[in-house]
N, C-alpha and C positions, 0 to 999 in steps of 0.2 A: 556631429557624429550621431546624435540621437540617442534614445534610451539604450543602456547597456544592462544586460541580464545575464547572470552566471547560472549554470545548472552543474551540480556536483554529482557525477554519476552518469556515465553513457550506456546504461543498460537499455532495455526495451522501453521502459516509461520515462527515463531521463531523454532519450533520443525522441520519444513522441512529443514531449513537452517542449523540446527545443523546436521541433516542427510548428507546434502551436503558436509558441512565442513568437516565431519569426513571420508569422503571417502579417502582423502589423507593418506598414510602411515605415521606414526610416529607423528600424529597430536593430540592434546588434546583440546576438546571442552567443555566449560562450559556453561550450559543452566541455567539461572537465572531466577526463577520464581517470579512473583509479587503477587501471590494469593496462600498463604502457602497451604490451603487445598487441592487444586488441584495439587499443584506441588509434595507435600508429596505423593500422590497417584500415580502420574506420576512416582515419583523416586522409588516406590516400584515395580510397574509393567514393568517400562520402555517402556510404551505404553501410548500415549495421547488419551486414549480411548473416550474422549469427542469430540474430534476435528480431530484426525487423526487415527481412529480405525484400527487395523491391522498392524501399522508400529512401529516396534521395533527399539529402538535407540541402534547404535552400542556401544560397550564397551568402546570405547575412548570418549563417551560422558558423562560428569558428570552432573547429574541433582540436583539442589540445591536450597535452599532458603537462603543461607549464602552469602552475598556479599563479605566477605573476602575470601571465598574459590572461589567464581567467579571470582574475579578481580586479584587474585594473579598471578603475573609474565605475565600477558596478553599482546598480542601485538595489539590488536584491540578489539573495542567493537562494536557489531552489535545491533542496536536498533529494536525491533519488537514489540512495544507497540502501540496500537490505538492511533490515534492523541489526542484525547480529554481527554487520560489518560497520555499522554507523560510527560508534564510539571510536573505533580505530581511525577512521577517515577524519573524523573531527579533530582528534589528537595531531594528526599528521599535518593537517592545515591550519591548525589554531593560530601559529605565528604569522601565517601569510595572509589570512583572511582579514579583509578590511572592516573595522569596527564602525567606520563612520564614513558616509556616502559622499559624492561630489556636492551635494546639497547641504552639507554639515550634519545631518541626521544619522542616527544609528541605522546601519544596514540591516534591514529585516531578513529572517530566515523564514521560508515558505517550504513545509514538510510535505513531500509527497509519499512519505514511508509508512507502511501499513504493517504494524507488528508489535510485539511486546518483547523487551530484552529479557533473555534467560538469565535467571539468578537474582537481578535487580527488581524485576516486574515492571521496569520503567517504560513509559511511552516514548516515542522518538522526540517529542518536544521536550520532555523532562531530560533526555540524554543532552540534547543541545544546550540546555540551559546549566546543566553540571558541567560540560566541557567548554562552552564558549561564553558562560557567565549568565548569572540570574536576570541581568537586564537585558538581555538579547530580546528583540522583539520577535515573536514566533507566530506564524500562521500555520494551520492545517488545511490541506487541500485534498479532498477525498471524494468518493462516489463511484458510481459505475462508469468506468473508463478504460477499457481494454486498450492497450497501446496499439494493437494490430488494426483497430478501427480508427482510433483518434489521428493516427499519423497519416491515414488516407483520406482525411477530411469528413469522415461520417459524422453526423451529430451526436452529441453527448452533453449531458446535464451533471454538473458537480457541485458541491458545495464548499465554502471556505468558512474557518471560523477562528477567531483570535480572542484573546484576553486583553489585548492591547487596544484601545479605542481607535477606530478609524482604519485600522490595518486590514481588517476582512474587506472593508469597501474598497481600499486601494488596489487590493489583489484582484477584486472583481473587475475593476476597472482597466487593471493592466492586462490581466490573462483572458478575459471573456472576449469571444468573437462570435460571428453570426452561426458558427458550428460548434462553438465550445461555450456552452451557456453555464454561466458561474452564479449561483446563490449565495447569499451570506448566512450565517448562523451565529448565534451567541453561546454556543455549548461546544468550546473546543474539546473538552473531555470526551463527550459523546461521540463527536464527529471522528476523533482519532480512535477510540476503542471500536467503533462501528466498523472501520477500515480494517482493523486487526482481527476482531472476532468472526467477521464473515468469512474469512479464509479458512478457520477450521470448520464452519459448517459446510464450505466449498468441498472439502475432502469428504465429509460425510455424505454430500449429495453425489459425488462421484462414486462412492461405494455402492450407493443404491443403484446408480446406472450400471456399474460393472456386475452387480448381483442379479440385474433384471427385474427389480422389484415392482416397477411400473410407476405410472404418473400419480396414482393416488398416494401411494406410500411417499414418494419423493415430495410431493405437495405438503403432506403432513408433516415430514421431516423438516422441511424448510420454515413452516409456520411455527413448529414448535422451537425449531432453532432460533428464530427470531425472538421469541419469548425469553429463551436462555440469554441471548445477548443483551436484551433490555434488562433482565434481572441483574446480570453481572454489572452492566453499565450503571445502572443506578447505585447499586452498592459502592460503586467506585466514584460517585459525584457527579454522573451524567444525568441529563434530563430524559425521562422515558420517551417523550415525542420525538427525540432525535432519531430514534431507532425505527420510526415510521417513515423517516425521510430517506434523501438520497444516499446519505452515509450508512444507514442501516438497511432497510428493506430494498432500496434500490441496488446498492452494491451487491447484496446478498443474492438477489435474482440473477443478476448478470453473472457472478461468479458461480452460481449453481446450475445454469443452464448453458452458458456460452461454450462452444468448442473451443475458444481461446482461454477458457479458464484453466490455468495450470494447477490450482488447486484439485478443481474438479478431476482433472485428468489424473493426478496422483492417486486420487481415491479410486478412480475406475482400475488403474493398474494394479492398486493394492488388492481390490476385490478379485482380480484375476490371478493372484498369486505371487506378483512381483514384490520385491522387498525395497525398502528405502535405499538400500545400496545400489541395487540394480536399477532403479529408477534414476538416481543421481548419475550413473553412467552413461544413461541413453539420451539426456537432455541438458542443454546448457542452461535453461531457465530456472530461476530459484522459485520455488513454491513457499511463500512466507508462512503458510498455514501450518507446516511442520514444525518450524521452530516456535511458532506462536503457541501451538498445542503444547509443546514441551515445556514453555513458560507459564502457560494458563492453569494447568492442573495444580502445582504447588501453590499458586496463588489463590485458587478456589479454596484450597485447604485452608488458607490463612484468612480469608475473609468470610468463610463459612457459607458460600454460595453454591447451591446444587445445579449442575449443568450436565444431566446425564448423556445427552449426545456428545458434547465435547469430551467427557470422560471416555466414552466409547471409542472415539477417534484416538485418543491417547493410548487406549489398551491395545489397537490395532498397530499403531505406530511403534510403541516403545515397549509392549509388554507381551508380544507375540500371540495375541489374540487373533484368530481369523475373522475377516471381515462378516462372513455368514453368522459366525457366532455371535459378533457384537451386535448384529442387527436382530437376532432372536432374542438377545438379553433386553433390548429397547422394547421389542413387541411384547414380551412377557412381564413388563413392569406393571405393578398394581395400577388399575384404571383409577381415575380421579378427576375431580372438576377440572375444566379448562381454566387456566391462569394466563396472565399477560405480563 
């Protein structure tokens, strides 16, 4: 039958990764949905019309709502569930997920999730180990990789990191293709935080677009935002250099400039007077930056790190501050030496 791989979550990114994984000959991919009504329609048409219109799944992808079918004989589980729903999904499938694969080794979990859990401040990999056991082998796959482009075969470069010896290299070999280049990294904390924190800055960049502040202001915001990401990451145990790579700068640039960037789009809508409630009603796509911002600011207070751009985004999202006032507040901050 060949290699069997399972993806938990059939949203845009889970669907795009199913397409990527199915590019290798002799491979079977099981895409397990957590919202049966949407998944059954997807199963019927083989097109995720809500989130990836026009992309047909290859025949080697099985779309299912049956966990027994999805997990049977699998060699790895890829998680593509938004952070704030991840713990619930892990609990739901705890009893059914295989701990050991066909080769007798523990089944690794590869997180595609980019966020921080509200309240606990935990990263997705930490949630996995809380729910599925401390010994679960976990890798993090992140980087600039919009589903809309990846699922149409456009080139992308991402990075995978793990604290389990050899797992990142295994993922690189299994996932990488001539169009989906995978680099390895030895800093899972930094790779995971880069994927989460860049979404907050994506909202800020969208606000700059919506306010018409221009390229100079947006470039300054992105550069200073990257410094904020690195500062926060190092305080949480990451390596500063990781934020200069694909999981940091690379993903940040794509998020802040791409028309596909849902966090950037949310920021633009906010700058034009929309509310989070009205934005949620007009799009089915999840903007992880909203909940990450909600989780991040209390965490900053806890660890004593200053991230003025992130705090400004929080003020617009949750404190009623207008986007233009937030921008003026940043511009009027005391001038200081540049730090990194």
